[in-house]
C-alpha positions in Angstrom: 8.2 3.6 9.6 9.1 1.4 6.7 8.8 2.4 3.0 8.5 -0.2 0.2 7.6 0.1 -3.5 4.5 -1.6 -4.8 2.7 -2.0 -8.1 -1.1 -1.8 -8.3 -1.6 -2.2 -12.0 -5.0 -3.8 -12.1 -8.4 -3.3 -10.5 -8.3 -6.7 -8.8 -4.9 -5.9 -7.3 -6.2 -2.7 -5.8 -9.2 -4.4 -4.3 -7.1 -7.2 -2.8 -4.5 -4.8 -1.6 -7.0 -2.7 0.3 -8.7 -5.8 1.8 -5.3 -7.1 2.9 -4.1 -4.0 4.7 -7.5 -3.1 6.2 -7.0 -6.0 8.6 -4.3 -4.0 10.4 -4.9 -1.0 12.7 -1.8 0.9 11.5 -1.6 3.8 9.1 -0.6 3.2 5.5 0.2 6.0 3.1 0.7 5.8 -0.7 3.1 8.4 -2.1 3.1 9.2 -5.8 5.0 12.4 -6.6 3.6 15.2 -4.4 0.4 13.3 -3.6 0.0 11.4 -0.3 -3.2 9.4 0.1 -4.6 6.9 2.7 -3.7 3.4 1.3 -7.0 2.0 2.7 -9.0 4.3 0.4 -9.9 2.6 -2.9 -11.1 5.9 -4.3 -7.9 7.6 -3.3 -5.8 4.9 -4.9 -7.6 5.3 -8.2 -6.8 9.0 -8.2 -3.1 8.1 -8.6 -1.1 7.1 -11.7 -1.1 3.4 -11.3 1.1 2.7 -14.3 4.2 3.5 -12.2 5.5 2.0 -9.0 4.1 3.7 -5.8 5.8 4.2 -2.5 4.0 2.7 0.5 4.8 4.1 3.9 3.9 1.6 6.7 3.7 3.4 10.0 4.8 0.6 12.3 7.8 -1.5 13.2 8.5 -4.6 15.3 6.8 -8.0 15.1 3.8 -6.9 13.0 6.0 -5.4 10.3 7.1 -8.8 9.1 3.5 -10.1 9.0 2.5 -7.0 6.9 5.5 -7.5 4.5 4.5 -11.2 4.0 0.9 -10.2 3.1 2.3 -7.5 0.7 4.6 -9.9 -1.2 2.4 -10.1 -4.3 2.5 -6.3 -4.7 6.2 -5.6 -3.9 8.6 -4.6 -6.6 
């Protein structure tokens, strides 16, 4: 598992983020305080405080991890 910090501070960023990670079969969790939600859920993301950075847990490692991190570059802090 890899954890990175991301910023989703606009509606377009949230929509593009969900579309990008939905291409992968791995689990992605967003952690904000004591809340953990499925990162592929647009409604779940909007239930979080998007004004602060959010931790993204990527449940994979190996070759695909680098491809995922490349896609996430616009959102990484």
